[in-house]
C-alpha positions in Angstrom: 300.2 148.9 218.4 296.8 147.6 219.7 295.2 144.7 218.0 291.6 144.0 218.6 290.4 140.6 217.6 286.9 139.3 217.5 284.1 138.1 215.2 283.0 140.3 212.5 279.3 140.1 211.7 277.2 140.9 208.7 275.1 143.1 210.9 274.3 146.4 209.4 271.6 149.1 209.3 268.6 149.2 207.1 266.7 152.3 206.3 263.9 153.3 203.9 261.5 156.3 203.8 259.3 154.9 206.6 261.6 153.2 209.1 265.1 152.0 210.1 266.5 149.1 212.1 269.6 147.1 212.7 269.9 144.0 210.5 270.7 141.0 212.8 273.7 138.8 212.3 273.1 136.0 209.8 270.1 137.8 208.3 269.6 139.8 205.2 266.9 142.1 203.9 264.7 140.2 201.4 264.2 142.5 198.4 262.0 140.2 196.4 258.8 142.1 197.4 256.7 139.1 197.3 254.7 140.0 200.4 252.8 143.1 201.4 255.4 143.8 204.1 257.2 147.2 204.4 260.3 145.1 204.8 261.0 141.4 205.3 264.1 139.7 206.5 265.6 136.4 205.3 267.7 134.0 207.3 271.1 133.5 205.8 271.2 130.1 207.6 267.9 128.7 206.3 267.5 130.9 203.2 263.8 131.5 204.2 262.1 134.8 204.7 261.0 134.6 208.4 260.5 138.2 209.7 258.1 140.7 208.4 257.4 144.3 209.2 254.0 145.6 208.2 251.7 148.5 208.9 248.0 148.5 209.4 245.1 150.8 210.4 243.9 148.3 212.9 244.5 149.0 216.6 247.4 147.0 218.2 245.2 145.4 220.8 242.7 144.3 218.2 245.5 142.6 216.2 246.7 140.7 219.2 243.1 139.7 220.1 242.6 138.6 216.5 245.5 136.1 216.8 244.2 134.8 220.1 240.6 134.4 219.0 241.0 133.4 215.4 243.9 131.0 215.4 242.4 128.3 217.6 239.5 127.9 215.1 241.9 126.7 212.4 244.7 125.4 214.6 243.4 123.4 217.6 246.8 123.2 219.2 247.3 127.0 219.2 248.7 128.1 222.6 249.8 131.5 223.9 253.3 131.0 225.4 253.9 134.6 226.4 252.0 137.9 226.2 253.9 140.9 227.5 254.4 144.6 227.1 257.4 145.7 225.1 259.0 149.0 224.3 259.4 149.8 220.6 260.7 153.1 219.4 260.1 154.6 222.8 256.4 153.5 222.7 254.5 150.9 224.5 253.8 147.9 222.4 252.8 144.3 223.0 254.5 141.0 222.2 252.7 137.7 221.7 254.7 134.5 221.5 252.6 131.5 220.5 252.9 127.8 219.7 251.1 126.0 216.9 251.1 122.9 214.8 251.2 122.4 211.1 248.1 123.6 209.2 247.1 120.1 208.0 247.8 118.5 211.3 244.5 116.8 211.8 245.8 114.1 214.1 247.1 116.6 216.6 250.5 114.9 216.6 253.8 116.1 215.2 256.1 119.0 215.8 255.2 122.3 217.4 256.0 125.5 215.7 256.6 128.8 217.5 256.1 132.3 216.3 255.8 135.8 217.6 254.3 139.1 216.8 255.0 142.6 218.2 252.6 145.4 217.6 252.8 149.1 218.5 251.4 152.3 217.0 252.9 155.7 216.0 251.3 158.6 214.2 247.9 156.8 214.1 249.5 153.8 212.2 250.0 150.3 213.7 253.2 148.6 213.0 253.5 144.8 213.2 256.8 142.8 213.4 256.0 139.2 213.0 257.9 135.9 212.5 257.0 132.9 210.5 256.3 129.7 212.4 259.4 127.7 212.8 260.3 124.6 214.9 260.8 125.4 218.6 264.6 125.1 218.6 265.0 127.3 215.5 262.7 129.9 217.1 264.6 130.2 220.3 268.1 129.9 218.9 267.7 131.9 215.7 264.5 133.8 215.1 263.8 135.2 218.6 267.3 136.8 218.9 266.8 138.4 215.5 263.4 139.6 216.4 264.8 141.2 219.6 267.5 143.0 217.5 264.9 144.3 215.0 262.3 145.3 217.6 265.0 146.9 219.9 266.5 149.0 217.1 263.3 149.8 215.1 262.7 153.5 214.5 259.6 154.8 212.7 260.3 158.1 211.0 258.3 161.0 212.1 255.3 162.2 210.1 256.4 165.2 208.1 253.0 166.8 208.5 253.9 167.3 212.2 252.2 165.0 214.7 
């Protein structure tokens, strides 16, 4: 008899009429539908909804540029940490990781928050996977690994009209 031991995870698969992806360990799909996201994910650890998948008619590059040019107006400590190409669903996308401070942080002191956004397009639709801003440690230990699982497993279903 062979016994295989190891950790079991809550990781599973999510699928709806538009897309599918792997649910990261210690995350759950948020079914509250309080946002305009196609799907949002809630951290089991914090209880907060922190990852969102949305669609848009705006070009991916325009979305990334929007973050870079609009954020510093409202958030003086906005800083791009990483901007790199990424593969999503076999397509070229772009990932932006940025650092910020709290919205009401007029004194320019206090904790930094990190967030990321991944954009790509398929069938003339842009898809955006974004994370809420969380403290630096929480981002790198919890949110980024989950984003990597979602982005790495995300599949957009083909357009039935043939594209």
